[in-house]
C-alpha positions as CSV (number, residue, x, y, z in Angstrom):
1,M,-3.4,-21.2,-45.3
2,S,-0.8,-23.6,-43.9
3,R,2.7,-23.5,-45.1
4,Q,4.0,-25.9,-47.5
5,Q,5.4,-29.2,-45.8
6,E,9.2,-29.3,-46.3
7,P,11.6,-31.9,-44.9
8,P,12.8,-31.0,-41.4
9,V,16.2,-29.1,-41.2
10,P,18.7,-30.2,-38.6
11,E,18.7,-27.7,-35.7
12,N,22.1,-26.1,-36.4
13,A,21.8,-26.1,-40.2
14,P,20.8,-23.0,-42.1
15,L,17.4,-23.2,-43.9
16,H,19.1,-21.9,-47.0
17,E,22.9,-21.6,-47.4
18,G,24.2,-19.6,-50.3
19,E,20.9,-20.1,-52.4
20,T,19.7,-17.9,-55.2
21,M,16.4,-16.3,-54.6
22,T,14.7,-12.8,-55.0
23,P,15.0,-10.3,-52.1
24,S,11.2,-10.7,-51.5
25,E,11.7,-14.5,-51.2
26,A,14.6,-14.0,-48.8
27,L,12.7,-11.6,-46.7
28,L,9.6,-13.9,-46.3
29,E,11.8,-17.0,-45.8
30,Q,13.7,-15.4,-42.9
31,F,10.2,-14.6,-41.3
32,V,9.1,-18.1,-42.0
33,A,12.3,-19.3,-40.1
34,E,11.0,-17.2,-37.1
35,D,7.4,-18.9,-37.5
36,A,5.9,-15.4,-38.2
37,D,2.3,-15.9,-39.0
38,V,0.7,-12.5,-39.4
39,M,1.6,-9.0,-40.8
40,F,-0.7,-5.9,-40.3
41,G,-0.9,-3.1,-42.7
42,I,-2.5,-1.4,-45.5
43,V,-1.9,-2.4,-49.0
44,G,0.6,-0.5,-51.1
45,S,2.5,-0.8,-54.2
46,A,5.8,-0.4,-52.5
47,F,5.7,-3.9,-51.1
48,M,3.5,-5.7,-53.5
49,D,6.2,-8.0,-54.7
50,F,6.4,-9.9,-51.3
51,L,2.7,-9.4,-50.6
52,D,1.9,-11.5,-53.7
53,I,3.6,-14.4,-52.4
54,M,2.8,-14.2,-48.7
55,P,0.0,-16.8,-49.0
56,Q,2.6,-19.3,-50.3
57,A,4.9,-18.4,-47.4
58,G,1.9,-19.1,-45.1
59,I,2.0,-15.7,-43.5
60,R,-1.5,-14.0,-43.1
61,Y,-1.7,-10.4,-44.3
62,L,-4.2,-8.5,-42.3
63,P,-5.2,-5.4,-43.9
64,V,-6.5,-2.6,-41.6
65,R,-8.2,0.9,-42.0
66,H,-5.5,3.1,-40.7
67,E,-1.7,2.5,-40.4
68,Q,-1.5,3.8,-36.7
69,N,-3.9,0.9,-35.9
70,A,-1.6,-1.6,-37.7
71,A,1.3,-0.5,-35.4
72,H,-1.1,-1.0,-32.3
73,M,-2.3,-4.3,-33.5
74,A,1.3,-5.4,-33.8
75,D,1.9,-4.1,-30.3
76,G,-1.2,-6.0,-28.9
77,Y,-0.2,-9.2,-30.6
78,A,3.3,-9.0,-29.1
79,E,2.1,-8.1,-25.6
80,A,-0.5,-10.9,-25.7
81,L,2.2,-13.4,-26.3
82,C,4.2,-12.0,-23.3
83,G,6.9,-10.5,-25.7
84,R,7.9,-13.9,-26.9
85,E,7.3,-13.1,-30.5
86,P,7.4,-9.6,-32.1
87,G,4.3,-8.1,-33.9
88,I,5.0,-7.2,-37.5
89,C,3.5,-4.2,-39.6
90,V,4.1,-2.6,-42.9
91,A,2.8,0.4,-44.9
92,Q,3.2,2.2,-48.2
93,N,6.3,4.4,-48.5
94,G,5.8,8.0,-47.4
95,P,2.4,8.8,-45.8
96,G,1.5,5.2,-45.0
97,V,4.8,4.7,-42.9
98,T,4.4,8.2,-41.4
99,N,0.9,7.3,-40.2
100,M,2.5,4.7,-38.0
101,V,4.7,7.1,-35.8
102,T,2.3,7.3,-33.0
103,G,1.7,3.6,-32.9
104,I,5.5,2.7,-33.0
105,K,6.4,5.3,-30.3
106,A,3.7,3.8,-28.1
107,A,5.2,0.4,-28.5
108,Q,8.5,1.7,-27.6
109,L,7.2,3.1,-24.3
110,N,5.1,-0.1,-23.8
111,H,8.5,-1.9,-24.2
112,S,6.8,-4.1,-26.8
113,P,8.7,-6.0,-29.4
114,V,7.4,-4.9,-33.0
115,I,9.1,-5.1,-36.4
116,M,8.1,-2.3,-38.9
117,L,8.9,-2.6,-42.5
118,S,9.1,0.8,-44.0
119,P,9.6,0.9,-47.8
120,A,11.1,4.1,-49.3
121,A,11.0,5.6,-52.6
122,T,13.0,4.1,-55.5
123,T,16.8,4.3,-55.3
124,G,16.9,6.7,-58.3
125,S,14.4,9.1,-57.0
126,I,15.5,9.6,-53.4
127,G,16.4,13.2,-52.8
128,T,14.4,14.6,-55.5
129,D,11.1,15.3,-53.6
130,G,9.4,12.5,-55.6
131,F,6.0,11.1,-55.1
132,Q,5.4,9.8,-51.6
133,E,9.0,10.4,-50.6
134,A,10.0,10.8,-47.0
135,D,13.1,10.3,-44.9
136,T,11.5,7.9,-42.4
137,M,14.8,7.0,-40.9
138,S,15.1,10.4,-39.4
139,I,11.4,10.6,-38.5
140,F,11.6,7.3,-36.6
141,D,15.0,7.9,-35.1
142,E,13.7,8.5,-31.6
143,C,10.7,6.1,-31.8
144,V,12.6,2.7,-32.4
145,D,15.3,0.8,-30.6
146,W,17.1,-0.1,-33.7
147,Q,16.8,0.9,-37.4
148,G,18.7,-0.2,-40.4
149,R,18.5,1.1,-44.1
150,L,19.1,-1.6,-46.6
151,E,22.2,-0.6,-48.8
152,D,22.7,-4.1,-50.4
153,N,19.6,-6.0,-51.2
154,S,21.6,-9.3,-50.8
155,R,21.6,-8.6,-47.1
156,I,17.8,-8.4,-46.7
157,A,17.4,-11.6,-44.7
158,E,20.2,-10.5,-42.4
159,Y,18.3,-7.2,-41.6
160,V,15.2,-9.4,-40.7
161,R,17.5,-11.3,-38.3
162,T,18.9,-8.2,-36.9
163,A,15.5,-6.7,-36.4
164,Y,14.3,-9.9,-34.5
165,R,17.5,-9.9,-32.4
166,E,17.3,-6.2,-31.5
167,S,13.5,-6.2,-30.9
168,L,13.6,-9.2,-28.5
169,T,16.7,-8.0,-26.8
170,E,15.7,-4.4,-26.3
171,M,11.9,-5.3,-26.0
172,G,11.0,-2.6,-28.3
173,P,10.3,-1.7,-31.9
174,T,12.7,-2.0,-34.8
175,Q,12.6,-0.5,-38.3
176,I,13.7,-2.0,-41.7
177,D,14.0,0.6,-44.2
178,F,14.5,-0.3,-48.0
179,A,14.0,1.3,-51.3
180,R,11.1,-0.2,-53.0
181,D,13.0,-1.3,-56.0
182,Q,15.4,-3.3,-53.8
183,L,12.8,-6.1,-53.7
184,Y,13.5,-7.2,-57.4
185,G,16.1,-9.1,-59.0
186,E,18.1,-12.2,-57.8
187,I,20.4,-12.5,-54.9
188,E,22.6,-15.2,-53.2
189,T,22.0,-15.3,-49.6
190,D,21.6,-17.4,-46.2
191,V,18.5,-17.9,-44.3
192,L,19.2,-19.0,-40.7
193,Q,17.3,-20.6,-37.8
194,P,16.7,-18.3,-34.8
195,N,19.1,-20.4,-32.5
196,Q,22.0,-19.6,-35.0
197,Y,21.8,-15.9,-34.3
198,R,20.2,-14.8,-31.1
199,Q,20.4,-15.6,-27.5
200,E,17.3,-16.3,-25.3
201,S,18.5,-15.0,-21.8
202,I,21.0,-12.7,-20.3
203,G,21.5,-14.8,-17.2
204,A,21.4,-13.8,-13.5
205,A,22.9,-10.6,-11.9
206,D,26.3,-10.5,-10.3
207,D,26.4,-13.1,-7.4
208,D,27.9,-10.5,-5.0
209,K,25.1,-8.1,-5.6
210,V,22.5,-10.8,-5.3
211,S,24.0,-11.7,-1.8
212,D,23.9,-8.1,-0.8
213,A,20.2,-7.7,-1.9
214,A,19.3,-11.0,-0.1
215,A,20.8,-9.7,3.2
216,M,19.0,-6.5,2.9
217,L,15.7,-8.3,2.5
218,S,16.4,-10.6,5.3
219,E,17.1,-7.7,7.7
220,A,14.0,-5.8,6.7
221,D,11.1,-5.8,9.1
222,S,8.4,-5.0,6.5
223,P,9.8,-5.8,2.9
224,A,7.5,-5.2,-0.1
225,I,7.8,-6.3,-3.7
226,I,6.8,-4.5,-7.0
227,S,6.3,-6.8,-9.8
228,G,6.6,-5.2,-13.3
229,L,6.6,-6.0,-17.0
230,G,10.0,-7.6,-16.9
231,T,8.6,-10.2,-14.6
232,I,6.2,-11.3,-17.4
233,Y,8.9,-11.1,-20.0
234,S,11.4,-13.2,-18.1
235,D,8.5,-15.7,-17.0
236,A,9.5,-14.9,-13.3
237,I,6.0,-14.9,-11.6
238,D,6.6,-18.2,-9.9
239,E,9.9,-17.0,-8.6
240,I,8.4,-13.8,-7.3
241,A,5.7,-15.8,-5.5
242,D,8.3,-18.1,-3.8
243,L,10.3,-15.1,-2.7
244,A,7.2,-13.3,-1.4
245,E,6.3,-16.5,0.5
246,A,9.6,-16.7,2.1
247,L,9.5,-13.1,3.2
248,N,5.7,-12.9,4.0
249,A,5.9,-9.7,1.9
250,P,3.0,-8.1,-0.1
251,V,3.3,-8.1,-3.9
252,A,2.0,-5.0,-5.8
253,N,1.6,-4.9,-9.6
254,S,3.5,-1.9,-11.0
255,Y,1.5,0.7,-12.8
256,L,-0.4,-0.6,-16.0
257,H,0.9,-4.1,-15.4
258,N,-1.9,-5.6,-13.5
259,D,-1.1,-9.0,-14.9
260,S,2.5,-9.1,-13.6
261,F,1.5,-11.2,-10.4
262,P,-1.7,-13.3,-9.9
263,I,-4.4,-11.4,-7.9
264,S,-5.6,-14.7,-6.4
265,H,-2.3,-15.1,-4.5
266,P,-2.9,-14.4,-0.8
267,L,0.1,-11.9,-0.9
268,A,-1.3,-9.9,-3.8
269,V,-2.3,-6.4,-2.9
270,G,-3.2,-5.1,-6.5
271,A,-2.0,-2.4,-8.9
272,L,-0.1,0.8,-8.0
273,G,-0.4,4.1,-9.7
274,Y,-3.3,6.3,-11.0
275,G,-6.6,5.2,-9.7
276,G,-5.1,1.8,-8.5
277,S,-5.5,-0.3,-5.3
278,K,-5.4,1.6,-2.1
279,A,-4.3,-1.6,-0.4
280,A,-1.2,-1.7,-2.6
281,M,-0.3,1.9,-1.8
282,E,-0.8,1.6,1.9
283,S,1.3,-1.7,1.9
284,L,4.1,0.2,0.1
285,S,3.9,3.2,2.4
286,E,4.7,0.9,5.4
287,A,7.8,-0.9,3.8
288,D,11.3,-0.4,5.0
289,C,12.8,-2.2,2.0
290,V,11.2,-2.4,-1.4
291,L,12.2,-4.8,-4.2
292,A,11.3,-3.7,-7.7
293,V,11.4,-6.5,-10.2
294,G,11.3,-5.6,-13.9
295,S,10.0,-2.2,-13.3
296,R,11.6,1.1,-14.2
297,L,9.6,2.7,-11.3
298,S,8.1,5.3,-13.6
299,G,7.5,8.7,-11.8
300,F,4.0,8.9,-13.1
301,G,3.2,5.6,-11.5
302,L,4.3,6.7,-8.2
303,L,2.3,9.8,-7.9
304,P,0.2,10.5,-4.8
305,Q,-3.2,8.9,-4.9
306,Y,-6.3,8.9,-2.5
307,G,-4.6,11.7,-0.6
308,M,-1.5,9.5,0.1
309,D,2.1,10.4,-0.9
310,W,2.6,6.6,-0.5
311,F,6.1,5.8,-2.0
312,P,8.3,5.3,1.0
313,E,11.2,7.8,0.5
314,D,13.1,6.3,3.5
315,A,12.8,2.8,2.5
316,D,15.9,0.9,0.9
317,V,15.1,0.3,-2.7
318,I,16.5,-2.7,-4.6
319,Q,15.9,-2.7,-8.4
320,I,16.2,-5.7,-10.8
321,D,16.2,-5.0,-14.5
322,A,17.6,-6.7,-17.6
323,D,18.4,-3.2,-18.9
324,A,21.1,-1.5,-17.2
325,S,20.0,1.8,-18.4
326,Q,16.7,1.6,-16.4
327,I,18.6,1.1,-13.0
328,G,17.9,4.3,-10.9
329,R,16.7,6.2,-13.9
330,T,13.6,7.7,-12.3
331,T,13.8,6.7,-8.6
332,R,16.9,6.6,-6.3
333,V,18.0,3.1,-5.4
334,E,20.3,1.6,-2.9
335,L,21.2,-1.4,-4.9
336,G,20.8,-2.1,-8.7
337,L,20.9,-5.7,-10.1
338,V,21.2,-6.1,-13.9
339,G,20.1,-9.5,-15.0
340,D,17.3,-11.8,-15.9
341,A,14.5,-11.4,-13.4
342,A,13.7,-15.2,-13.0
343,E,17.3,-16.2,-12.4
344,T,18.0,-13.2,-10.2
345,V,15.1,-13.7,-8.0
346,R,15.7,-17.3,-7.7
347,G,19.2,-16.4,-6.4
348,L,17.8,-13.9,-3.9
349,A,15.4,-16.5,-2.5
350,S,18.1,-19.1,-2.1
351,G,20.3,-16.5,-0.3
352,L,17.9,-15.3,2.3
353,D,18.7,-15.8,6.1
354,A,16.8,-18.4,8.0
355,S,15.2,-15.4,10.0
356,A,13.7,-13.9,7.0
357,G,9.9,-13.8,6.9
358,A,9.6,-14.5,10.7
359,D,6.4,-12.6,11.1
360,E,3.9,-15.1,9.7
361,G,1.0,-12.8,11.0
362,R,1.8,-10.5,8.0
363,V,0.0,-12.9,5.7
364,E,-3.3,-12.5,7.4
365,E,-3.0,-8.7,7.5
366,I,-2.1,-8.4,3.8
367,E,-5.1,-10.6,2.8
368,Q,-7.3,-8.5,5.0
369,A,-6.1,-5.3,3.7
370,Y,-6.7,-6.1,0.1
371,A,-10.3,-7.7,1.2
372,D,-11.0,-4.4,2.9
373,W,-10.0,-2.5,-0.2
374,K,-12.2,-4.6,-2.4
375,G,-15.2,-4.1,-0.2
376,E,-14.7,-0.3,-0.2
377,L,-14.4,-0.5,-4.0
378,E,-17.6,-2.5,-4.4
379,E,-19.4,-0.2,-2.1
380,M,-18.5,2.9,-4.2
381,S,-19.4,1.1,-7.3
382,Q,-23.1,0.3,-6.7
383,S,-24.9,3.4,-7.8
384,D,-28.2,2.9,-9.7
385,Q,-28.2,6.3,-11.3
386,T,-28.6,7.2,-14.9
387,P,-26.5,8.1,-16.9
388,I,-24.7,5.2,-15.4
389,H,-22.0,5.9,-12.9
390,P,-18.6,5.1,-14.5
391,R,-17.6,3.2,-11.3
392,R,-20.8,1.0,-11.5
393,A,-20.2,0.5,-15.3
394,L,-16.5,-0.6,-14.6
395,W,-17.5,-2.9,-11.7
396,D,-20.2,-4.8,-13.8
397,V,-17.9,-5.1,-16.9
398,A,-15.1,-6.5,-14.8
399,Q,-17.3,-8.9,-13.1
400,A,-18.6,-10.2,-16.4
401,L,-15.3,-10.8,-18.0
402,P,-14.5,-14.7,-18.5
403,E,-11.3,-16.2,-17.1
404,N,-8.2,-15.4,-19.0
405,T,-9.9,-12.4,-21.0
406,M,-7.2,-10.1,-22.7
407,V,-8.2,-6.6,-21.7
408,A,-6.8,-3.5,-23.5
409,T,-7.4,-0.1,-22.0
410,D,-7.2,3.3,-23.7
411,I,-6.0,6.6,-22.1
412,G,-8.7,8.8,-20.5
413,N,-10.7,9.3,-17.3
414,T,-12.8,6.2,-17.2
415,C,-10.3,3.8,-18.7
416,S,-7.7,4.9,-16.2
417,M,-10.1,4.5,-13.3
418,A,-10.2,0.8,-14.6
419,N,-6.8,0.3,-12.9
420,A,-8.6,-0.6,-9.7
421,Y,-11.1,-2.9,-11.3
422,L,-9.0,-5.2,-13.6
423,E,-7.6,-8.1,-11.9
424,F,-5.7,-10.9,-13.6
425,D,-4.2,-14.4,-12.8
426,N,-2.3,-14.9,-15.9
427,P,0.4,-12.7,-17.7
428,G,-0.2,-11.2,-21.2
429,N,-3.8,-10.4,-20.4
430,F,-3.5,-6.6,-19.7
431,L,-2.7,-4.2,-22.4
432,A,-2.7,-0.7,-21.4
433,A,-2.0,2.4,-23.5
434,G,1.2,3.0,-21.5
435,T,3.1,6.1,-20.8
436,Y,2.9,7.5,-24.4
437,G,-0.7,8.0,-23.3
438,N,-2.1,8.3,-26.9
439,C,-5.9,7.9,-27.7
440,G,-7.0,4.9,-29.9
441,F,-4.7,2.3,-28.7
442,A,-7.1,-0.2,-27.0
443,Y,-9.2,-1.4,-29.7
444,P,-6.6,-2.2,-32.3
445,A,-4.5,-3.7,-29.6
446,A,-7.4,-6.0,-28.6
447,I,-7.6,-7.0,-32.2
448,G,-4.0,-7.9,-32.4
449,A,-4.1,-9.8,-29.2
450,K,-7.1,-11.8,-30.4
451,V,-5.2,-12.7,-33.7
452,A,-2.2,-13.8,-31.4
453,R,-4.6,-15.9,-29.1
454,P,-7.7,-16.7,-30.9
455,D,-9.1,-19.0,-28.2
456,D,-9.2,-16.3,-25.5
457,P,-11.7,-13.4,-25.1
458,A,-10.4,-9.9,-26.1
459,V,-12.0,-6.8,-24.8
460,A,-11.2,-3.2,-25.2
461,L,-12.2,-0.4,-22.8
462,V,-12.4,3.0,-24.6
463,G,-13.8,6.3,-24.1
464,D,-16.1,8.1,-26.6
465,G,-13.4,10.7,-27.5
466,A,-10.7,8.1,-28.4
467,W,-13.3,5.9,-30.0
468,G,-14.3,8.6,-32.5
469,M,-10.6,9.3,-33.5
470,Q,-9.5,6.3,-35.6
471,S,-10.7,3.3,-33.5
472,L,-14.4,2.7,-34.7
473,N,-13.2,2.4,-38.4
474,E,-11.4,-0.9,-37.4
475,V,-14.8,-2.5,-36.6
476,M,-15.0,-2.9,-40.4
477,T,-11.6,-4.8,-40.1
478,A,-12.8,-7.0,-37.3
479,V,-16.0,-7.9,-39.3
480,R,-14.3,-8.5,-42.5
481,E,-11.4,-10.5,-40.9
482,D,-13.9,-12.5,-38.5
483,I,-12.0,-11.2,-35.4
484,P,-14.5,-11.3,-32.5
485,A,-12.9,-8.6,-30.4
486,V,-15.4,-6.6,-28.1
487,A,-15.1,-2.8,-27.6
488,V,-16.7,-1.3,-24.5
489,V,-17.3,2.3,-25.3
490,F,-17.9,4.5,-22.3
491,N,-19.9,7.4,-23.7
492,N,-20.1,10.5,-21.5
493,M,-20.1,12.8,-24.4
494,E,-16.8,14.6,-23.2
495,W,-13.0,14.5,-23.2
496,G,-13.1,13.4,-19.6
497,A,-9.4,13.6,-18.6
498,E,-9.1,17.2,-19.9
499,K,-12.3,18.2,-18.5
500,Q,-11.0,16.8,-15.1
501,N,-8.0,19.2,-15.4
502,Q,-10.4,22.1,-16.2
503,Y,-12.3,21.3,-13.0
504,W,-9.1,21.0,-10.9
505,F,-7.2,24.0,-12.3
506,Y,-9.4,26.3,-14.3
507,N,-12.6,26.9,-12.2
508,D,-15.0,24.7,-14.3
509,R,-14.2,26.7,-17.5
510,F,-14.9,23.8,-19.9
511,V,-13.4,24.9,-23.3
512,G,-13.2,22.3,-26.1
513,T,-14.0,19.3,-23.8
514,D,-17.7,18.7,-24.4
515,L,-18.9,16.2,-27.2
516,P,-22.6,16.7,-27.2
517,E,-23.2,15.6,-30.8
518,N,-21.8,12.0,-30.6
519,P,-23.7,9.6,-32.8
520,D,-25.2,6.2,-31.7
521,F,-22.0,4.2,-31.8
522,A,-23.7,0.9,-31.3
523,E,-25.9,1.6,-34.4
524,I,-22.8,2.4,-36.4
525,A,-21.4,-0.9,-35.3
526,R,-24.4,-2.8,-36.6
527,D,-24.3,-0.9,-39.7
528,M,-20.6,-2.2,-40.1
529,G,-21.9,-5.7,-39.6
530,A,-21.0,-6.2,-35.9
531,H,-22.9,-6.9,-32.8
532,G,-23.9,-3.6,-31.3
533,T,-25.6,-2.7,-28.1
534,R,-26.3,0.7,-26.3
535,V,-26.7,0.3,-22.5
536,E,-28.5,3.1,-20.6
537,Q,-29.6,1.3,-17.6
538,P,-26.9,0.0,-15.0
539,E,-28.8,-3.4,-14.5
540,N,-28.2,-4.2,-18.2
541,V,-24.4,-3.9,-18.2
542,R,-23.6,-7.4,-17.3
543,S,-26.1,-9.1,-19.5
544,A,-24.9,-6.9,-22.5
545,M,-21.2,-7.9,-21.9
546,T,-22.3,-11.7,-21.7
547,D,-24.3,-11.4,-24.9
548,A,-21.5,-9.8,-26.8
549,L,-18.8,-12.2,-25.5
550,Q,-21.1,-15.1,-26.4
551,S,-22.1,-13.8,-29.8
552,G,-18.8,-14.9,-31.3
553,E,-18.8,-11.7,-33.4
554,P,-17.1,-8.5,-33.3
555,A,-19.0,-6.4,-31.0
556,V,-19.5,-2.9,-29.7
557,I,-21.1,-2.2,-26.2
558,E,-21.9,1.5,-25.9
559,I,-22.5,2.4,-22.2
560,M,-23.9,5.8,-21.5
561,T,-22.2,7.1,-18.4
562,D,-22.1,10.1,-16.3
563,G,-19.0,12.4,-16.7
564,T,-18.9,13.8,-13.1
565,E,-16.8,11.2,-11.4
566,L,-13.4,12.8,-11.0
567,L,-10.2,11.2,-9.5
568,E,-6.9,13.0,-8.8
569,P,-6.1,15.4,-11.7
570,F,-4.1,13.5,-14.4
571,R,-1.3,16.1,-14.5
572,R,-0.8,17.4,-10.9
573,D,2.8,16.9,-11.8
574,A,2.7,19.3,-14.7
575,L,-0.2,21.9,-14.2
576,D,-0.6,24.7,-11.7
577,D,-3.3,27.2,-10.9
578,P,-3.3,29.9,-13.7
579,E,-1.8,33.4,-13.1
580,R,-2.7,36.0,-15.7
581,V,-0.7,39.1,-16.4
582,L,-3.1,41.1,-18.8
583,E,-6.3,42.3,-17.1
584,K,-8.5,41.1,-20.0
585,Y,-7.5,37.5,-19.3
586,R,-8.0,37.3,-15.5
587,Q,-10.9,35.2,-14.4
588,P,-12.4,33.8,-11.2
589,G,-10.2,31.1,-9.9
590,D,-6.9,32.5,-11.1
591,A,-4.3,33.0,-8.6
592,N,-4.3,36.8,-9.0
593,Y,-8.0,37.5,-9.7
594,E,-9.3,40.6,-7.8
595,G,-12.9,40.5,-9.0
């Protein structure tokens, strides 16, 4: 439903100034001022007063099947829009709100702007252990970047403004907590336009530091660039490309941000991190100066891969980030620049010496390195075995994706292996579960992304373990709301990532990791009203993908895969060979086994 047409308001004039309205009306009017168009949640009596008038406000209420998924949908919505607009979610006070903890924490570690509305028990019952009472402020304290408890209901529009400002400044989730009875009565309040209360950009880094960084890059023989999420959020991809071309330097995508630099660019070498591009890691290993733009250089994303401890410990590292707290947080840096990525990189390019990028032969070498890696990846992904080899499944799925497809990936063995296969030319198209690493992120995130950008395809890659948690129930949501997101479920009937750890560290003692009684997920999808296909032969993967994407319906493609493909262990950084003290627990493979 479209919003009621009203006369335009001058750019610097409040939409409402000192007007009388209800708190529910004020809340929605401030969201309207921000052009909010959708809110994800499960209906509850705690917010029915503003739910009742959301259609008149022109804001779509999208009911889900589990509140965690509402938070993931809000996350996916925000990421698909490159962080330009927050996703919004709401739930019933008490158990509804606490169900969103995992989704909100994931959004925080994804650096995704999300606004959570968390109703509380009535003011007269707080502290009495009343029905559905919980102190969600304390529960979410470490999961959000700002939270506010409404003490005076006449300030409710102000709280919405603060939630927007903090969410978009910190690029993370915010929480508005209010007693459910605070939505009633009449208040006198202001509703402001966004330009009246928040700033769009923080500006470039300090000029002297930019000059120092330009000099370091100019003097380097083998500079390399890491492009991270901050590049997307600051719309700095063109600036990164210009700088890379001036330096003849390779550009790698930071871990889980494969859309932060276009793979079609001749200087692109692909994604770093677990299961990523060997070309990217080899290029970085040879660098004598590394420029990290909008990346916190996560330790997990820098772990050894393919037998290479590839991060160049002796290289000079320059880090650009809008958030000063991320400079040098996980990796030693020689120079930290706090500022907007686009403006700072533009300053770097203009400050380079004329001698920078003199080795023009590097461009051909960089292109060849990535071409060689793609050839190697294709060669290892052509098995005709059944059950289908996961690399064959990933290769064919990736080849079937239309241009500008938004892809969300879950956590797990096969989904993490997708890091090498997923290539993008446009930002906002890769939505990964991120470093919180929770199961069940991908499908609701893909639904949220599809709501944000209905004209672009949305695909989720999910393992069978995560799919069985709380993802498959949202097929009903997609069908009911006519959201044609496609889920690709890799069914190897196991918890692959944990089984992998048992292989590497526990001598193939597979306890609790087999899922032999999985149902037919494609059939369940059809029962829910979606397009469902089970794929058992490798030659059918691409056609199944094409049919699902062209159906215009919510779809589930279940690919029966083999579970034997093993990459590096997920937690080599946190696991070790077991050593048992009591004799009864000693087993073959333990460090002190004497059998």
